[in-house]
MDTraj code that builds the backbone (N, CA, C; nanometers):
import mdtraj as md
import numpy as np

residues = "UNK UNK UNK UNK UNK UNK UNK UNK UNK UNK UNK UNK UNK UNK UNK UNK UNK UNK UNK UNK UNK UNK UNK UNK UNK UNK UNK UNK UNK UNK UNK UNK UNK UNK UNK UNK UNK UNK UNK UNK UNK UNK UNK UNK UNK UNK UNK UNK UNK UNK UNK UNK UNK UNK UNK UNK UNK UNK UNK UNK UNK UNK UNK UNK UNK UNK UNK UNK UNK UNK UNK UNK UNK UNK UNK UNK UNK UNK UNK UNK UNK UNK UNK".split()
xyz = np.array([
    [1.4923, -0.3965, 1.1565],
    [1.3459, -0.2501, 1.1945],
    [1.2615, -0.3606, 1.2297],
    [1.1904, -0.2692, 1.3762],
    [1.1305, -0.3347, 1.4840],
    [0.9843, -0.3488, 1.4002],
    [0.9303, -0.4012, 1.4663],
    [0.7594, -0.4533, 1.4252],
    [0.7058, -0.3048, 1.4666],
    [0.6031, -0.2513, 1.3723],
    [0.5449, -0.1671, 1.4489],
    [0.3652, -0.2213, 1.4505],
    [0.3601, -0.3488, 1.3954],
    [0.2360, -0.3209, 1.4358],
    [0.1774, -0.4880, 1.4884],
    [0.1201, -0.5044, 1.6122],
    [0.1172, -0.6553, 1.6596],
    [-0.0249, -0.6398, 1.7004],
    [-0.1087, -0.7831, 1.6561],
    [-0.1913, -0.7835, 1.6326],
    [-0.2596, -0.8349, 1.7761],
    [-0.3461, -0.8757, 1.8792],
    [-0.3865, -0.8309, 1.9843],
    [-0.4846, -0.9690, 1.9579],
    [-0.4720, -1.0957, 1.9442],
    [-0.5936, -1.1493, 1.9647],
    [-0.7226, -1.2055, 2.0562],
    [-0.6802, -1.1618, 2.1249],
    [-0.7334, -1.1494, 2.2360],
    [-0.8646, -1.0415, 2.2775],
    [-0.8130, -0.8876, 2.2473],
    [-0.8946, -0.7940, 2.2207],
    [-1.0097, -0.7911, 2.1140],
    [-1.0585, -0.7132, 2.1273],
    [-1.2601, -0.6583, 2.0936],
    [-1.2994, -0.8194, 2.0709],
    [-1.4128, -0.8001, 1.9855],
    [-1.5168, -0.9027, 1.9982],
    [-1.4408, -1.0326, 1.9133],
    [-1.4600, -1.1693, 1.9256],
    [-1.4782, -1.2642, 1.8621],
    [-1.4962, -1.2202, 1.7469],
    [-1.6623, -1.2099, 1.7088],
    [-1.7004, -1.2298, 1.5910],
    [-1.8136, -1.1032, 1.6109],
    [-1.8501, -1.0334, 1.5236],
    [-1.9660, -0.9120, 1.5319],
    [-2.0866, -1.0313, 1.4067],
    [-2.1975, -0.9153, 1.5035],
    [-2.2997, -1.0232, 1.4511],
    [-2.3852, -0.9105, 1.3016],
    [-2.4278, -1.0379, 1.1821],
    [-2.4723, -0.9582, 1.0989],
    [-2.5359, -0.8815, 1.1276],
    [-2.5236, -0.7767, 1.0269],
    [-2.5694, -0.6117, 0.9902],
    [-2.7246, -0.6803, 0.9693],
    [-2.8016, -0.6282, 1.0715],
    [-2.9250, -0.6309, 0.9873],
    [-3.0155, -0.4958, 1.0188],
    [-3.0947, -0.3972, 0.9017],
    [-3.1247, -0.3060, 0.9238],
    [-3.2767, -0.3242, 1.0204],
    [-3.3134, -0.2666, 1.1297],
    [-3.4583, -0.2968, 1.1859],
    [-3.5471, -0.1371, 1.1157],
    [-3.6725, -0.1696, 1.1680],
    [-3.7747, -0.1085, 1.1173],
    [-3.7777, 0.0495, 1.2185],
    [-3.7464, -0.0379, 1.3277],
    [-3.7407, 0.0793, 1.4815],
    [-3.6550, 0.1450, 1.5340],
    [-3.5805, 0.1364, 1.6293],
    [-3.4750, 0.1774, 1.6659],
    [-3.3690, 0.1410, 1.7536],
    [-3.2782, 0.1682, 1.8046],
    [-3.1223, 0.0717, 1.8635],
    [-3.0426, 0.1599, 1.9853],
    [-3.1026, 0.0710, 2.0841],
    [-3.0567, 0.1006, 2.2047],
    [-2.8883, 0.1091, 2.2150],
    [-2.7762, 0.2254, 2.2133],
    [-2.6894, 0.1874, 2.2044],
    [-2.6282, 0.1535, 2.3072],
    [-2.5506, 0.1150, 2.4039],
    [-2.4792, 0.1363, 2.5307],
    [-2.3016, 0.1072, 2.5167],
    [-2.2322, 0.2623, 2.5486],
    [-2.1313, 0.2266, 2.6073],
    [-2.0774, 0.1480, 2.6705],
    [-1.9993, 0.0169, 2.6524],
    [-2.0151, -0.0515, 2.7466],
    [-1.7665, -0.0133, 2.8132],
    [-1.7153, 0.0309, 2.6488],
    [-1.5788, 0.0507, 2.7237],
    [-1.5850, 0.1898, 2.6892],
    [-1.4971, 0.2610, 2.7671],
    [-1.4382, 0.3243, 2.7625],
    [-1.3222, 0.4430, 2.6041],
    [-1.3622, 0.5902, 2.5943],
    [-1.2988, 0.5756, 2.4335],
    [-1.0941, 0.6279, 2.4885],
    [-1.1211, 0.6280, 2.5638],
    [-0.9924, 0.6802, 2.6625],
    [-0.8665, 0.5651, 2.6404],
    [-0.7093, 0.6007, 2.4993],
    [-0.6658, 0.5336, 2.5385],
    [-0.7244, 0.4731, 2.3120],
    [-0.7950, 0.5226, 2.2444],
    [-0.8209, 0.5013, 2.1268],
    [-0.8323, 0.6558, 2.0534],
    [-0.8660, 0.5971, 1.9021],
    [-0.8105, 0.7302, 1.8026],
    [-0.8687, 0.8085, 1.8328],
    [-0.8406, 0.9770, 1.7739],
    [-0.9385, 1.0789, 1.7768],
    [-1.0479, 1.0252, 1.7467],
    [-1.0683, 0.9689, 1.6532],
    [-1.1613, 0.9060, 1.4680],
    [-1.3211, 0.9236, 1.6134],
    [-1.2260, 0.7536, 1.6569],
    [-1.3280, 0.6970, 1.7501],
    [-1.4241, 0.7641, 1.8363],
    [-1.3088, 0.8748, 1.8916],
    [-1.3612, 0.9082, 2.0329],
    [-1.5159, 1.0603, 1.9517],
    [-1.4405, 1.0951, 1.9022],
    [-1.5393, 1.2125, 1.7500],
    [-1.6424, 1.1036, 1.7082],
    [-1.6572, 0.9718, 1.6959],
    [-1.7749, 0.9121, 1.6542],
    [-1.8604, 0.8462, 1.7828],
    [-1.7839, 0.7993, 1.9033],
    [-1.8713, 0.8041, 2.0253],
    [-1.9596, 0.9460, 2.0894],
    [-1.9364, 1.0570, 2.0024],
    [-1.9394, 1.1713, 2.0125],
    [-2.1188, 1.2285, 1.9546],
    [-2.0526, 1.1745, 1.7951],
    [-2.1482, 1.1986, 1.7174],
    [-2.2892, 1.0989, 1.7544],
    [-2.2525, 0.9675, 1.8509],
    [-2.3420, 0.9264, 1.8295],
    [-2.4634, 0.9319, 1.9478],
    [-2.3649, 1.0252, 2.0663],
    [-2.5075, 1.0778, 2.1349],
    [-2.3988, 1.0352, 2.2968],
    [-2.3409, 0.9169, 2.2701],
    [-2.2581, 0.8671, 2.3708],
    [-2.1356, 0.9676, 2.4470],
    [-2.1605, 1.0574, 2.5700],
    [-2.0774, 1.1268, 2.6748],
    [-1.9772, 1.0718, 2.7469],
    [-1.9965, 0.9071, 2.8294],
    [-1.9584, 0.8821, 2.8493],
    [-1.9764, 0.7124, 2.8908],
    [-1.8600, 0.6437, 2.9983],
    [-1.8515, 0.5297, 3.0102],
    [-2.0291, 0.4522, 3.0642],
    [-2.0453, 0.3745, 2.9810],
    [-2.1936, 0.3329, 3.0605],
    [-2.3148, 0.4230, 3.0394],
    [-2.3095, 0.5077, 2.9488],
    [-2.4006, 0.6032, 2.8631],
    [-2.4771, 0.5068, 2.7271],
    [-2.6393, 0.5382, 2.7828],
    [-2.6507, 0.4778, 2.6658],
    [-2.7489, 0.5994, 2.5773],
    [-2.8244, 0.5243, 2.4870],
    [-2.8751, 0.6404, 2.3635],
    [-2.9692, 0.5588, 2.2468],
    [-3.0471, 0.5996, 2.2730],
    [-3.1642, 0.5240, 2.1419],
    [-3.1435, 0.6137, 2.0768],
    [-3.1695, 0.5485, 1.9302],
    [-3.1425, 0.6313, 1.8141],
    [-3.2123, 0.5572, 1.6650],
    [-3.3080, 0.6021, 1.5722],
    [-3.2726, 0.5212, 1.4692],
    [-3.2545, 0.5043, 1.3890],
    [-3.2620, 0.3441, 1.3705],
    [-3.1520, 0.2887, 1.2812],
    [-3.1800, 0.3094, 1.1946],
    [-3.0283, 0.2805, 1.1261],
    [-3.0330, 0.3387, 0.9463],
    [-2.8564, 0.3116, 0.8696],
    [-2.8702, 0.3455, 0.7451],
    [-2.6888, 0.2528, 0.6999],
    [-2.6295, 0.3746, 0.7778],
    [-2.6191, 0.5408, 0.7958],
    [-2.5298, 0.5114, 0.8403],
    [-2.4817, 0.5398, 0.9955],
    [-2.6217, 0.5427, 1.0434],
    [-2.5831, 0.4177, 1.2181],
    [-2.5114, 0.3205, 1.2382],
    [-2.5435, 0.2979, 1.1156],
    [-2.4525, 0.1296, 1.1052],
    [-2.3182, 0.1680, 1.0397],
    [-2.2654, 0.2622, 1.0103],
    [-2.1705, 0.2569, 0.9830],
    [-2.0726, 0.3053, 1.1048],
    [-2.1735, 0.4089, 1.1649],
    [-2.0700, 0.5067, 1.3029],
    [-2.0898, 0.3780, 1.4019],
    [-2.1314, 0.2586, 1.4417],
    [-2.1502, 0.1278, 1.5143],
    [-2.0280, 0.0838, 1.4572],
    [-2.0249, 0.0471, 1.3549],
    [-1.9282, -0.0800, 1.3059],
    [-1.7615, -0.0402, 1.3145],
    [-1.7404, 0.1133, 1.3075],
    [-1.6337, 0.2455, 1.3590],
    [-1.5933, 0.1975, 1.5078],
    [-1.6268, 0.1834, 1.6107],
    [-1.6890, 0.1287, 1.7100],
    [-1.7228, 0.0093, 1.7855],
    [-1.7168, -0.0839, 1.7210],
    [-1.8310, -0.1784, 1.7922],
    [-1.7561, -0.2564, 1.8938],
    [-1.6579, -0.2163, 1.8726],
    [-1.4995, -0.2966, 1.9888],
    [-1.5575, -0.2136, 2.1034],
    [-1.6409, -0.1019, 2.1511],
    [-1.6467, -0.0448, 2.2655],
    [-1.7896, 0.0074, 2.2752],
    [-1.8890, -0.0588, 2.1705],
    [-2.1180, -0.0359, 2.2226],
    [-2.1091, -0.1423, 2.2284],
    [-2.2198, -0.1424, 2.2567],
    [-2.3264, -0.2627, 2.2481],
    [-2.4719, -0.2465, 2.2275],
    [-2.4929, -0.2544, 2.0973],
    [-2.6092, -0.2492, 2.0550],
    [-2.8111, -0.3791, 2.0549],
    [-2.8353, -0.3127, 2.0837],
    [-2.9841, -0.3949, 2.0869],
    [-3.1098, -0.2875, 2.0170],
    [-3.1573, -0.4060, 1.9591],
    [-3.2929, -0.3709, 1.9219],
    [-3.4098, -0.3036, 2.0428],
    [-3.5103, -0.2226, 1.9740],
    [-3.5412, -0.1477, 2.1145],
    [-3.7700, -0.2075, 2.0507],
    [-3.7945, -0.2823, 2.1524],
    [-3.9122, -0.3296, 2.0705],
    [-4.0241, -0.1856, 2.1717],
    [-4.1462, -0.1676, 2.1007],
    [-4.2347, -0.0744, 2.1095],
    [-4.3595, -0.1135, 2.1944],
])
top = md.Topology()
chain = top.add_chain()
for i, resn in enumerate(residues, 1):
    res = top.add_residue(resn, chain, resSeq=i)
    for name in ("N", "CA", "C"):
        top.add_atom(name, md.element.get_by_symbol(name[0]), res)
traj = md.Trajectory(xyz[None], top)
C-alpha cells in the first residue's frame, strides 16, 4: 500500500512563538499564498480580512482571532501594534 502522508520537516516554521493575548491590536500580514492549500485555510484567510499575498490588516486581539491565526500560522506573520 502506498504512503498517503509524507511529513516534510523543511516546510513551515520551525517553532511558533508563545501565543500571548495583547491588550491592543495586532498587525497580520499574509506572507504566503493560499493557493494550493485547503479550502478551510483559504476561508480563514478571507475571514481575517486578507485578500491577497502581501496584504496587511490590523485587528483587535482576542482568543477567537488567535484561533484563526493558529490555523494559518505558516501563511501569516503577526506583530503587535504600538499605540
